[in-house]
DOFIGU-759455 format. One record per atom (N, C-alpha, C, CB): residue number from 1; x, y, z negated; atom name. Coordinates in Angstrom, 1 decimal, padded with zeros to 4 digits. Each point is the difference from the previous one (the first is absolute). Glycine has a CB too. Layout:
BEGIN
R   n     c1     c2     c3 atom
R NUM      X      Y      Z   CA
...
// end
This chain:
BEGIN
R   n     c1     c2     c3 atom
R   1  024.1  148.6 -127.6    N
R   1 -000.5  002.0 -000.3   CA
R   1  000.6  000.3 -000.7    C
R   1 -002.0  000.4  000.2   CB
R   2  001.8  001.1  000.1    N
R   2  000.6  001.0 -000.1   CA
R   2 -000.1  000.4 -001.0    C
R   2 -000.1  000.3  001.6   CB
R   3 -000.1  000.3 -003.3    N
R   3 -000.4  000.7 -001.1   CA
R   3  000.5  001.3  000.2    C
R   3 -000.1 -001.8 -001.5   CB
R   4 -000.7  003.2  000.9    N
R   4  000.6  000.7  000.3   CA
R   4 -000.6  001.0 -001.6    C
R   4  000.6 -000.7  003.2   CB
R   5  000.8  001.1 -004.1    N
R   5 -000.5  000.4 -001.1   CA
R   5  000.1  001.0 -000.2    C
R   5  000.1 -001.6 -000.7   CB
R   6 -001.1  002.8  000.5    N
R   6 -000.1  000.8 -000.9   CA
R   6 -001.0  000.7 -000.6    C
R   6  001.6 -000.1  000.7   CB
R   7 -001.9  001.6 -000.6    N
R   7 -001.0  001.0  000.1   CA
R   7 -000.3  000.1  001.1    C
R   7  000.7  001.1 -001.5   CB
R   8 -002.3 -001.1  001.8    N
R   8 -001.6 -000.1  000.7   CA
R   8  000.6  002.0  000.9    C
R   8 -002.6 -002.1 -002.8   CB
R   9  002.8  002.5  001.7    N
R   9 -000.1  001.1  000.8   CA
R   9  000.8  001.3 -000.1    C
R   9 -002.0 -001.0 -000.1   CB
R  10  002.4  000.0  000.2    N
R  10  001.8  001.6  000.2   CA
R  10  000.0 -000.4  001.7    C
R  10  002.7 -000.5 -003.0   CB
R  11 -002.1  001.8  003.2    N
R  11  000.2  000.2  001.8   CA
R  11  001.0 -001.4 -000.1    C
R  11  000.1  003.4  000.9   CB
R  12  001.1 -003.7 -001.0    N
R  12  000.9 -000.3  000.7   CA
R  12 -001.1 -001.5  000.2    C
R  12  002.9  001.5 -001.0   CB
R  13 -003.2 -001.8 -000.2    N
R  13 -000.8 -001.7  000.5   CA
R  13 -000.8  000.5  001.3    C
R  13 -000.7 -001.4 -002.8   CB
R  14 -000.2  001.8  002.7    N
R  14 -000.5  000.8  000.5   CA
R  14  000.4 -000.4  001.6    C
R  14  000.0  001.5 -002.1   CB
R  15  000.7 -000.8  002.2    N
R  15  001.1 -000.4  001.2   CA
R  15  000.5 -001.1  000.7    C
R  15  000.4  001.5 -001.1   CB
R  16  000.2 -002.0 -000.3    N
R  16  000.2 -002.3  000.1   CA
R  16 -001.1  000.1  000.4    C
R  16  001.3 -001.5 -002.1   CB
R  17 -002.7  001.4  002.1    N
R  17 -001.0 -000.7 -000.1   CA
R  17 -000.8  000.0  001.7    C
R  17  000.1  000.6 -003.0   CB
R  18  000.2  000.9  003.1    N
R  18  000.0  000.1  002.1   CA
R  18  000.7 -000.2  000.6    C
R  18 -000.9  001.2  000.3   CB
R  19  001.7 -001.8 -000.6    N
R  19  001.4 -000.6  000.5   CA
R  19  000.0 -001.0  000.0    C
R  19  001.2  001.1 -000.5   CB
R  20 -001.8 -001.8 -000.4    N
R  20  000.0 -001.4 -000.4   CA
R  20 -002.0 -000.5  001.3    C
R  20  001.9  000.5 -003.8   CB
R  21 -002.5  000.4  003.7    N
R  21 -001.4 -000.4  000.7   CA
R  21 -000.2 -000.1  001.3    C
R  21 -000.7  001.0 -001.6   CB
R  22  001.7  001.2  002.1    N
R  22  000.3 -000.1  001.3   CA
R  22  000.5 -000.8  001.0    C
R  22  000.0  001.2 -001.0   CB
R  23  001.0 -001.9 -000.2    N
R  23  000.7 -001.6  000.7   CA
R  23 -000.5 -001.7  000.2    C
R  23  001.8  001.5 -001.0   CB
R  24 -003.0 -000.9 -000.1    N
R  24 -000.6 -001.8  000.1   CA
R  24  000.1 -001.0 -001.2    C
R  24  000.8  000.1  002.2   CB
R  25  000.7  000.8 -002.8    N
R  25  000.2 -000.9 -000.9   CA
R  25 -000.7  000.0 -001.6    C
R  25  002.0  000.1  001.6   CB
R  26 -002.2 -001.5 -001.5    N
R  26 -000.9 -000.2 -001.4   CA
R  26  000.6 -000.2 -001.2    C
R  26 -001.4 -000.9  001.2   CB
R  27  001.3  001.4 -002.2    N
R  27  000.3  000.1 -001.2   CA
R  27 -001.4 -000.2 -001.7    C
R  27  002.2  001.8  002.0   CB
R  28 -001.2 -002.5 -002.7    N
R  28 -000.8  000.5 -001.4   CA
R  28  000.8  001.5 -000.8    C
R  28 -000.6 -002.9 -000.5   CB
R  29 -000.4  003.8 -000.2    N
R  29  000.8  000.9 -000.5   CA
R  29 -001.0 -000.5 -001.0    C
R  29  001.2  001.9  001.6   CB
R  30  000.0 -001.4 -003.1    N
R  30 -000.2  000.0 -001.2   CA
R  30  000.8  001.5 -001.1    C
R  30 -000.4 -002.9  000.9   CB
R  31 -001.0  003.5 -001.3    N
R  31  000.4  001.1 -000.7   CA
R  31  000.9 -000.4 -001.2    C
R  31 -002.1  001.0  000.7   CB
R  32  004.0 -000.2 -000.5    N
R  32  000.3 -001.0 -001.3   CA
R  32 -000.5  001.2 -001.5    C
R  32  002.7 -001.8  001.6   CB
R  33 -003.3  002.4 -001.8    N
R  33 -000.3  000.8 -001.1   CA
R  33 -001.1 -001.1 -000.9    C
R  33  000.3  002.7  001.5   CB
R  34 -001.0 -003.7 -000.5    N
R  34 -000.8 -001.2 -000.7   CA
R  34  000.8 -000.5 -001.7    C
R  34 -000.7 -001.1  003.0   CB
R  35  000.3  000.4 -003.5    N
R  35  001.0  000.4 -001.1   CA
R  35  000.4 -001.8  000.3    C
R  35 -001.2  002.6 -002.2   CB
R  36  002.6 -002.8  001.7    N
R  36  000.3 -000.8  000.2   CA
R  36  001.3 -000.3  000.9    C
R  36 -002.2  000.0 -000.8   CB
R  37  001.5  001.2  002.5    N
R  37  000.9 -000.9  000.8   CA
R  37  001.8  000.8  000.2    C
R  37 -002.6 -001.0  001.5   CB
R  38  002.3  001.8 -002.3    N
R  38  001.5  000.9 -000.2   CA
R  38  001.1 -000.6 -001.0    C
R  38 -001.6  002.3  000.2   CB
R  39  000.8 -002.6 -000.7    N
R  39  000.7 -001.0 -001.1   CA
R  39  000.2 -001.4  000.5    C
R  39 -001.1  001.4 -002.0   CB
R  40  000.5 -001.8  003.2    N
R  40  000.6 -001.4  000.6   CA
R  40  000.7  000.2  000.5    C
R  40 -001.4 -001.0  000.2   CB
R  41  001.6  001.5  001.4    N
R  41  000.9  000.4  000.6   CA
R  41  000.8  000.6  000.2    C
R  41 -000.9 -000.5  000.1   CB
R  42  000.8  001.2 -000.7    N
R  42  001.6  001.3 -000.5   CA
R  42  001.2 -000.6  000.1    C
R  42 -001.1  001.4 -001.8   CB
R  43  001.0 -002.8  000.9    N
R  43  001.4 -000.5 -000.1   CA
R  43  000.7 -000.9  001.9    C
R  43 -000.9 -000.4 -003.5   CB
R  44 -000.2 -000.4  003.6    N
R  44  001.0 -000.1  001.4   CA
R  44 -000.2  001.8  001.4    C
R  44 -000.6 -003.8 -000.3   CB
R  45  000.0  004.1  000.0    N
R  45 -000.3  000.7  001.2   CA
R  45  001.8  001.3 -000.2    C
R  45 -004.1 -000.4  000.1   CB
R  46  004.7  000.8 -001.7    N
R  46  000.8  000.2 -001.0   CA
R  46  000.8 -000.6  000.4    C
R  46 -001.0  000.3 -001.6   CB
R  47  001.3 -001.8  001.9    N
R  47  001.1 -001.4  000.6   CA
R  47 -000.2  000.6  001.4    C
R  47 -000.3 -002.5 -001.6   CB
R  48 -000.5  002.5  002.3    N
R  48  000.0  000.2  001.4   CA
R  48  000.6  001.5  001.4    C
R  48 -002.1 -001.8 -001.4   CB
R  49  001.0  002.6  000.4    N
R  49  000.5  001.3  000.2   CA
R  49  001.0  001.2 -000.7    C
R  49 -002.0 -000.6  000.9   CB
R  50  002.4 -000.1 -002.5    N
R  50  000.7  001.5 -000.5   CA
R  50 -001.2  000.8 -000.8    C
R  50  001.8  000.3  002.2   CB
R  51 -001.9 -000.2 -003.1    N
R  51 -000.6  001.0 -001.1   CA
R  51  000.3  001.5  001.1    C
R  51  000.9 -001.5 -003.1   CB
R  52  000.2  002.2  003.1    N
R  52  000.4  000.7  000.5   CA
R  52 -000.9  000.4  001.6    C
R  52  002.2 -000.8 -001.8   CB
R  53 -002.7  000.0  002.2    N
R  53 -000.9 -000.1  001.7   CA
R  53 -002.0 -000.3 -000.4    C
R  53  002.8 -001.8  001.4   CB
R  54 -002.3  001.9 -002.5    N
R  54 -001.4 -000.3 -000.4   CA
R  54 -000.9  000.8 -001.0    C
R  54  001.1 -002.0  000.4   CB
R  55  000.1  003.0 -001.2    N
R  55 -000.1  000.8 -000.7   CA
R  55 -000.5  001.1  001.2    C
R  55  001.8 -000.9 -002.1   CB
R  56 -002.9  002.0  001.5    N
R  56 -001.0  001.2  000.7   CA
R  56  001.0  001.3 -000.2    C
R  56 -002.8 -001.0 -000.7   CB
R  57  004.1  001.8  000.9    N
R  57  000.3  001.7 -000.8   CA
R  57 -000.9  001.0  000.2    C
R  57  002.3 -000.3  000.3   CB
R  58 -003.0 -000.2  001.3    N
R  58 -000.3  000.9  000.2   CA
R  58 -001.7  000.6 -000.2    C
R  58  002.4 -000.6  001.3   CB
R  59 -003.4 -000.3 -001.9    N
R  59 -001.1  000.3 -000.3   CA
R  59 -000.3  000.5 -001.5    C
R  59 -000.3 -001.6  001.8   CB
R  60 -001.3  001.9 -001.6    N
R  60 -000.8  000.9 -001.6   CA
R  60  001.0 -000.9 -000.9    C
R  60 -003.3  000.6  000.4   CB
R  61  002.9 -002.3 -000.3    N
R  61  000.1 -000.1 -001.8   CA
R  61  001.3  000.1 -000.6    C
R  61 -001.8 -001.6 -000.1   CB
R  62  002.7  000.8  001.0    N
R  62  001.8  000.7  000.2   CA
R  62  000.2  001.8 -000.6    C
R  62  000.3 -001.7  002.9   CB
R  63 -000.8  002.4 -002.5    N
R  63 -000.8  001.0 -000.3   CA
R  63  000.4  001.1 -001.1    C
R  63 -001.5 -001.8  000.9   CB
R  64  000.1  000.5 -001.5    N
R  64 -001.0  000.4 -001.2   CA
R  64  000.9 -000.9 -001.2    C
R  64 -002.7  000.4  001.6   CB
R  65  004.1 -000.8 -001.1    N
R  65  000.1 -001.1 -001.4   CA
R  65  001.0  001.4 -000.5    C
R  65  000.0 -003.4  000.7   CB
R  66  000.1  002.4 -002.1    N
R  66  001.0  001.5  000.0   CA
R  66  001.6 -000.7 -000.2    C
R  66 -002.2  002.0 -001.3   CB
R  67  003.3 -000.6  001.3    N
R  67  000.8  000.3  000.2   CA
R  67  001.2 -001.8 -000.7    C
R  67 -001.5  003.2  000.2   CB
R  68  001.3 -002.8 -001.2    N
R  68  000.4 -001.3 -000.7   CA
R  68 -000.3 -001.5  000.4    C
R  68 -000.3  001.6 -001.4   CB
R  69 -001.2 -001.3  002.1    N
R  69  000.3 -001.2  000.7   CA
R  69 -000.1 -000.1  001.3    C
R  69 -000.6 -000.9 -001.8   CB
R  70  001.4  001.6  002.6    N
R  70  000.3 -000.1  001.5   CA
R  70  001.7  000.4  000.0    C
R  70 -002.7  000.9  001.0   CB
R  71  003.3 -000.5 -002.8    N
R  71  001.3  000.0  000.1   CA
R  71  000.6 -001.5 -000.2    C
R  71 -000.1  002.6 -000.7   CB
R  72  001.4 -002.7  001.6    N
R  72  000.7 -001.2  000.1   CA
R  72 -000.4 -000.9  000.0    C
R  72  001.0  000.8 -000.7   CB
R  73 -002.3 -001.0  001.7    N
R  73 -000.4 -000.8  000.3   CA
R  73  000.6 -001.4  000.4    C
R  73 -001.1  001.8  000.1   CB
R  74  001.0 -003.1 -000.8    N
R  74  000.9 -001.2  000.2   CA
R  74 -001.1 -000.7  001.1    C
R  74  001.5 -000.2 -002.6   CB
R  75 -000.9 -001.4  001.9    N
R  75 -001.4 -000.7  001.2   CA
R  75 -000.7 -000.7 -001.4    C
R  75  001.5 -001.0  003.0   CB
R  76 -001.3  000.8 -004.2    N
R  76 -001.0 -000.7 -000.5   CA
R  76 -000.5  001.5 -000.7    C
R  76  001.0 -003.0 -000.3   CB
R  77 -000.7  003.7 -000.3    N
R  77 -001.5  001.3  000.3   CA
R  77 -000.8  000.4  000.8    C
R  77  001.0  000.6 -000.8   CB
R  78 -000.4 -000.1  002.5    N
R  78 -000.5 -001.0  001.0   CA
R  78 -001.3 -000.4  000.0    C
R  78  001.9 -000.7 -000.1   CB
R  79 -001.7 -000.5  000.6    N
R  79 -001.1 -001.5 -000.5   CA
R  79 -000.7  000.5 -001.5    C
R  79  001.9 -002.5  001.2   CB
R  80 -001.6  002.3 -002.0    N
R  80 -001.5  000.7 -001.4   CA
R  80 -000.9  001.2  000.5    C
R  80  001.7 -000.3 -002.3   CB
R  81 -000.7  001.6  003.5    N
R  81 -001.1  000.8  000.2   CA
R  81 -001.2 -000.4  001.6    C
R  81  002.1  002.1 -001.6   CB
R  82 -000.8 -002.6  002.1    N
R  82 -001.1 -000.7  000.9   CA
R  82 -001.5 -000.8 -000.7    C
R  82  002.4 -000.4  001.6   CB
R  83 -002.1 -000.8 -002.4    N
R  83 -000.3 -000.8 -000.4   CA
R  83 -001.6  001.3 -000.9    C
R  83  003.0 -002.2  000.2   CB
R  84 -002.8  002.8 -001.0    N
R  84 -000.7  001.4 -000.7   CA
R  84 -000.4  001.1  000.8    C
R  84  001.4 -000.4 -001.8   CB
R  85 -001.2  000.6  003.0    N
R  85 -000.4  000.6  001.5   CA
R  85  000.0 -000.5  000.6    C
R  85  000.4  001.4  000.0   CB
R  86 -001.1 -002.6  000.5    N
R  86  000.6 -000.1  001.4   CA
R  86 -000.3  000.2  001.4    C
R  86  000.5 -001.1 -001.3   CB
R  87 -001.6  003.1  001.5    N
R  87  000.7  000.8  000.1   CA
R  87  000.9  000.8  001.1    C
R  87 -000.5 -001.2 -001.8   CB
R  88  002.1  000.6  000.3    N
R  88  000.9  000.1  000.6   CA
R  88  000.4 -000.7  001.4    C
R  88  000.2  000.5 -002.2   CB
R  89 -000.4 -001.6  001.9    N
R  89  000.3 -001.1  001.7   CA
R  89  000.1  000.6  001.7    C
R  89 -001.7 -001.7 -001.5   CB
R  90  003.0  002.2  001.6    N
R  90 -000.7  000.1  001.7   CA
R  90 -000.8 -001.1  000.7    C
R  90  002.1  001.3  000.4   CB
R  91 -003.1 -000.3  000.5    N
R  91 -000.5 -000.5  000.8   CA
R  91 -000.2 -000.1  001.1    C
R  91 -000.2  000.2 -001.2   CB
R  92 -000.3 -001.2  001.7    N
R  92 -000.3 -001.3 -000.5   CA
R  92  000.9 -000.7  000.1    C
R  92 -001.9  000.0  000.5   CB
R  93  001.7 -001.7 -001.2    N
R  93  000.7 -000.6 -000.1   CA
R  93 -000.3 -001.5  000.8    C
R  93  000.6  001.7 -002.0   CB
R  94 -000.4 -002.1  002.8    N
R  94 -000.5 -001.0  001.1   CA
R  94  001.1 -001.3 -000.6    C
R  94 -000.8  002.0  002.6   CB
R  95  000.3 -003.3 -002.4    N
R  95  000.4 -000.8 -001.0   CA
R  95 -000.7 -001.2  001.8    C
R  95 -000.1  001.3 -003.8   CB
R  96  001.2 -001.9  004.5    N
R  96 -000.7 -001.4  000.9   CA
R  96  001.6 -000.8  000.5    C
R  96 -003.0  001.6  001.4   CB
R  97  002.6 -002.7 -001.3    N
R  97  000.8 -001.2 -000.2   CA
R  97  001.5  000.2 -000.4    C
R  97 -001.5 -001.0  001.8   CB
R  98  000.9  001.6 -002.9    N
R  98  001.4 -000.2 -001.2   CA
R  98  001.1  001.5  000.2    C
R  98  000.0 -003.3  000.2   CB
R  99 -000.6  003.7  001.0    N
R  99  000.4  001.6  000.2   CA
R  99 -001.1  000.7 -001.6    C
R  99  000.5  000.0  003.9   CB
R 100  000.5  001.8 -003.4    N
R 100 -000.6  001.2 -001.3   CA
R 100  000.9  000.5  000.8    C
R 100 -000.9 -000.6 -002.8   CB
R 101 -000.7  001.7  003.3    N
R 101  000.4  001.8  001.2   CA
R 101 -000.2  000.7 -001.3    C
R 101 -001.4  000.1  002.9   CB
R 102  001.8  000.7 -003.6    N
R 102 -000.6  001.2 -000.6   CA
R 102  000.4  001.2  000.9    C
R 102 -000.1 -001.0 -002.4   CB
R 103 -001.2  001.8  002.2    N
R 103 -000.1  001.1  000.6   CA
R 103 -000.4  000.3  001.8    C
R 103  001.8  000.1 -002.2   CB
R 104 -002.7  000.7  002.8    N
R 104 -000.6 -000.4  000.3   CA
R 104  001.3  000.8  001.7    C
R 104 -002.8 -000.7 -002.3   CB
R 105  002.9  000.3  003.7    N
R 105  000.2  000.7  000.7   CA
R 105 -000.6 -000.9  001.1    C
R 105  001.9  001.4 -001.1   CB
R 106 -001.9 -000.9  002.7    N
R 106 -000.7 -000.3  000.9   CA
R 106  000.9 -001.6  000.9    C
R 106 -001.1  003.1 -000.1   CB
R 107  002.5 -002.5  000.0    N
R 107  001.2 -001.3  000.5   CA
R 107  000.0 -000.8 -000.8    C
R 107  001.5  001.0  001.0   CB
R 108 -001.4 -001.0 -002.4    N
R 108 -000.5 -001.7 -001.1   CA
R 108 -000.7 -000.8  000.6    C
R 108 -000.3  000.9 -001.9   CB
R 109 -001.1  000.4  002.0    N
R 109 -001.2 -000.7  000.1   CA
R 109  000.4 -000.6  001.3    C
R 109 -001.7  001.5 -001.4   CB
R 110  002.0 -001.1  002.3    N
R 110 -000.1 -001.1  001.3   CA
R 110  000.3 -001.3  000.0    C
R 110  000.5  001.6  000.9   CB
R 111  001.7 -001.3 -001.5    N
R 111  000.2 -001.1  000.2   CA
R 111 -000.5 -001.4 -000.6    C
R 111  001.5  001.5  000.6   CB
R 112 -002.8 -001.1 -001.7    N
R 112 -000.6 -001.1 -000.6   CA
R 112 -000.7 -000.4  000.7    C
R 112  000.2  000.5 -001.7   CB
R 113 -000.5  000.4  002.7    N
R 113 -000.8 -001.0  001.3   CA
R 113  000.6 -000.8  001.3    C
R 113 -001.6  001.6 -000.6   CB
R 114  003.3 -001.3  000.7    N
R 114  001.1 -000.3  000.5   CA
R 114  000.0 -000.7 -000.5    C
R 114  000.9  001.2  000.6   CB
R 115 -000.2 -001.7 -002.0    N
R 115  000.9 -001.7 -000.6   CA
R 115 -001.2 -000.7 -000.7    C
R 115  002.8  000.8 -000.8   CB
R 116 -003.9  000.1  000.9    N
R 116 -000.4 -000.8 -000.8   CA
R 116 -000.6  000.3 -001.3    C
R 116  001.3 -000.9  001.3   CB
R 117 -000.3  001.7 -001.8    N
R 117 -000.2 -000.2 -001.4   CA
R 117  000.4  001.4 -000.2    C
R 117  000.5 -002.6 -000.5   CB
R 118 -000.2  003.4 -001.2    N
R 118  000.2  000.5 -000.3   CA
R 118  000.9  000.8  000.6    C
R 118 -001.0 -001.1 -001.3   CB
R 119  001.7  002.4  002.3    N
R 119  000.7  000.5  000.0   CA
R 119  001.4 -000.7  000.8    C
R 119 -001.4  000.9 -001.9   CB
R 120  002.5 -001.1  002.1    N
R 120  000.6 -001.0  000.2   CA
R 120  000.7 -001.2 -000.7    C
R 120 -000.1  001.6  001.3   CB
R 121  000.0 -002.7 -000.6    N
R 121  000.6 -001.1 -000.5   CA
R 121  000.9 -000.2 -000.8    C
R 121 -000.6 -000.4  001.5   CB
R 122  000.4  000.8 -003.7    N
R 122  001.9  000.1 -000.5   CA
R 122 -000.6 -001.1 -000.8    C
R 122  001.7  002.9 -000.2   CB
R 123 -000.5 -003.5 -000.2    N
R 123  000.2 -000.6 -001.0   CA
R 123 -000.8 -000.7 -000.9    C
R 123  001.2  001.2  000.6   CB
R 124 -001.4 -002.0 -002.0    N
R 124 -000.6  000.0 -000.3   CA
R 124  000.6  001.1 -001.3    C
R 124 -001.1 -002.2  001.4   CB
R 125  000.0  003.3 -001.8    N
R 125  001.0  000.6 -001.2   CA
R 125 -000.1  001.9  000.2    C
R 125  002.1 -002.7  000.2   CB
R 126 -002.3  002.4  000.7    N
R 126  000.4  000.9  001.2   CA
R 126 -001.1  001.0  000.3    C
R 126  001.4 -001.8  001.2   CB
R 127 -001.9  003.2 -001.4    N
R 127 -001.1  001.1  000.7   CA
R 127  000.2  000.0  001.3    C
R 127 -000.1  001.6 -001.7   CB
R 128 -000.8 -000.5  002.0    N
R 128  000.0  000.8  001.4   CA
R 128 -000.4  001.5 -000.8    C
R 128 -001.0 -002.2  002.2   CB
R 129  000.9  003.5 -002.5    N
R 129 -000.5  000.6  000.0   CA
R 129 -000.5  001.3  000.8    C
R 129  000.8 -001.4 -001.3   CB
R 130 -002.3  001.7  001.4    N
R 130 -000.5 -000.1  000.9   CA
R 130  000.2  001.6  000.6    C
R 130 -001.6 -002.2 -000.8   CB
R 131  002.6  003.0  000.3    N
R 131 -000.6  002.0  000.0   CA
R 131 -000.9 -000.1 -001.1    C
R 131 -000.2  000.9  002.7   CB
R 132 -000.5  000.7 -002.8    N
R 132 -000.4  000.5 -000.6   CA
R 132 -000.7 -000.2 -001.0    C
R 132  000.6  000.7  001.5   CB
R 133 -000.9 -001.1 -002.7    N
R 133 -001.8 -001.3 -000.1   CA
R 133  000.3  001.5 -001.8    C
R 133 -000.1 -005.0  001.4   CB
R 134 -001.4  005.1 -001.9    N
R 134 -000.4  000.9 -000.4   CA
R 134  001.1 -001.1 -001.1    C
R 134 -002.8  001.8  001.1   CB
// end
């Protein structure tokens, strides 16, 4: 089963949902603003995708942070900020079969159907980055 993490009303999420539904791909949705979701999953996501792939620096939440919070961002600070502000995480994050896809692109989602897994078949511990996410 594919699990899609994100925020339901995000435009990128809506594109991902529409693609999955149009292609008959069953999925489970998890809103990562629910208490404890990010704190529980972020360490594993970071291990697979890296904090740079997960951190959304193009969104409104990032722009609203104080300049000193954004300056000199490193892994520890990025993870702390993403736990405090889950909307700083790129969307969607898709988990399936031990693989992780961060962001949305039709091409990466199509490979999900072709390979029976998210993205390309990658060695354990790697992730496929799927393009522009929120």
